[in-house]
C-alpha positions in Angstrom: -14.3 44.8 14.0 -14.7 46.0 10.2 -13.4 44.1 7.4 -11.0 46.9 6.5 -9.4 46.6 9.9 -9.0 42.9 9.6 -7.4 43.2 6.3 -5.0 45.7 7.8 -4.2 43.4 10.7 -3.6 40.5 8.4 -1.5 42.3 5.8 1.7 41.4 7.6 2.7 37.6 7.6 3.5 37.1 11.1 1.0 39.6 12.7 -1.7 36.9 13.5 0.8 34.3 15.0 2.5 37.1 17.1 -1.0 38.1 18.4 -2.1 34.5 19.1 1.3 33.7 21.1 0.9 36.8 23.2 -2.6 35.7 24.0 -1.4 32.3 25.0 1.0 33.7 27.4 4.4 33.6 25.5 6.5 36.2 27.1 6.4 39.5 24.9 10.2 39.6 24.3 11.6 39.1 20.7 13.5 35.6 21.4 10.6 33.8 22.9 8.2 35.2 20.3 10.6 34.4 17.5 10.8 30.8 18.8 7.1 30.4 19.3 6.1 31.7 15.9 9.0 30.5 13.8 9.4 33.8 12.1 12.8 35.2 11.0 14.0 38.3 12.6 13.3 40.8 9.8 9.8 39.7 9.0 9.1 39.6 12.7 10.4 43.2 13.1 8.2 44.3 10.2 5.1 42.7 11.7 5.7 43.8 15.3 6.3 47.5 14.0 3.0 47.1 12.2 1.2 45.9 15.1 2.6 48.9 17.3 1.6 51.3 14.6 -2.0 50.1 14.3 -2.3 50.0 18.2 -2.5 46.4 19.0 0.7 45.9 20.8 2.9 48.5 22.8 6.0 48.4 24.6 5.7 47.4 28.3 6.9 50.4 30.1 9.5 49.7 32.8 10.3 46.2 31.5 13.1 45.0 29.2 16.2 46.5 28.1 16.1 49.4 25.6 17.7 47.2 23.0 15.5 44.2 24.0 12.1 45.5 24.8 9.2 43.7 26.1 5.9 44.0 24.5 2.2 43.6 25.5 -1.3 43.7 24.1 -3.2 46.7 24.2 -7.1 46.6 25.0 -7.8 46.5 21.3 -4.9 44.1 20.9 -6.5 41.6 23.4 -9.7 41.3 21.3 -7.8 40.8 18.1 -5.5 38.3 19.8 -8.3 36.2 21.0 -9.6 36.1 17.4 -6.1 35.2 16.2 -5.7 32.5 18.7 -9.1 31.0 17.7 -8.2 31.0 14.0 -4.8 29.3 14.5 -6.4 26.7 16.8 -8.9 25.9 14.0 -5.9 25.4 11.6 -3.8 22.4 11.4 0.0 22.6 11.7 0.6 22.0 8.0 -1.6 24.8 6.9 0.0 27.5 9.1 1.8 29.0 6.0 -1.7 29.6 4.2 -2.7 31.8 7.2 0.3 34.1 6.6 -0.7 35.1 3.0 -2.2 38.5 2.8 -5.8 37.8 1.4 -6.6 34.4 2.7 -8.2 35.4 6.0 -10.2 38.4 4.5 -11.4 36.1 1.9 -12.6 33.6 4.2 -14.2 36.2 6.3 -16.3 37.3 3.5 -17.3 33.7 2.6 -19.9 33.4 5.3 -22.3 32.5 2.4 -22.0 31.1 -1.2 -20.7 33.9 -3.4 -19.5 34.7 -6.9 -16.1 36.2 -7.7 -17.4 39.6 -8.3 -19.5 39.7 -4.9 -16.1 38.7 -3.1 -14.2 41.3 -4.9 -16.7 44.0 -4.0 -16.7 43.2 -0.3 -12.9 43.4 -0.1 -12.6 46.6 -2.1 -8.8 46.9 -2.2 -8.1 43.6 -3.7 -7.0 43.2 -7.3 -8.7 40.5 -9.6 -5.3 38.6 -9.8 -4.8 38.6 -6.0 -8.3 37.2 -5.4 -8.0 34.7 -8.2 -4.7 33.5 -7.0 -5.8 33.3 -3.3 -9.1 31.4 -4.2 -6.9 29.0 -6.2 -4.6 28.3 -3.2 -7.8 28.0 -1.0 -9.1 25.4 -3.4 -6.0 23.4 -3.5 -5.9 23.0 0.3 -9.7 22.2 0.2 -10.7 25.2 2.3 -12.9 26.5 -0.5 -15.0 24.7 -2.9 -15.7 26.1 -6.4 -18.8 25.1 -8.1 -19.6 26.1 -11.8 -23.2 26.9 -12.7 -23.3 25.4 -16.2 -26.9 26.6 -16.6 -26.1 30.3 -16.6 -24.6 31.9 -19.7 -21.7 32.4 -19.5 -21.1 29.8 -16.8 -20.5 31.3 -13.4 -18.3 30.1 -10.6 -19.6 30.0 -7.1 -17.3 29.7 -4.0 -18.1 28.2 -0.7 -16.0 27.9 2.4 -15.5 24.2 3.5 -13.5 22.1 6.0 -10.9 24.3 7.8 -12.0 27.4 5.7 -15.7 27.0 7.0 -14.4 26.8 10.5 -12.3 30.0 10.1 -15.3 31.6 8.2 -17.6 30.9 11.0 -15.0 32.2 13.6 -14.3 35.4 11.8 -18.0 35.9 10.7 -18.9 36.2 14.3 -16.4 39.1 14.8 -15.7 40.9 11.4 -18.3 43.1 10.0 -18.3 43.3 6.2 -19.5 46.7 5.9 -17.3 49.8 6.5 
């Protein structure tokens, strides 16, 4: 999958947990998915609508009540759900909230090598400087990214490297997410 597709998938807070839980076999109805993900109803509804719109989840025809439909993964959704499940398994329980932030996973996907701020921003064409800076600081606080300052260069330049859980996620996504396109 291309990086822009990955950005689109992760742009809703609960999309990744929903995909992972469907992959794990949680029934595709609202109540079991709400319980399994911990999402609130409105955020869940927005994420589910988004997943349906991008073609990763569909209503299961012939199952569920019209007001309480049952959902299932599409073929494209199965591939994305496998990736989502791997990412969530690589993350500890206390860090699940970090995965729900919009730019965290695309940044980690782009950090399969040590990079400077501008190189990361170039790969993630839609990200603002402020969003990238804020996300990198959050990742650095959780020790998912290490920031090294090159004091020899003038002006000094920061270089970012995925470490610990961030490195595990970067390796998982690096095998699936293509940075061009």
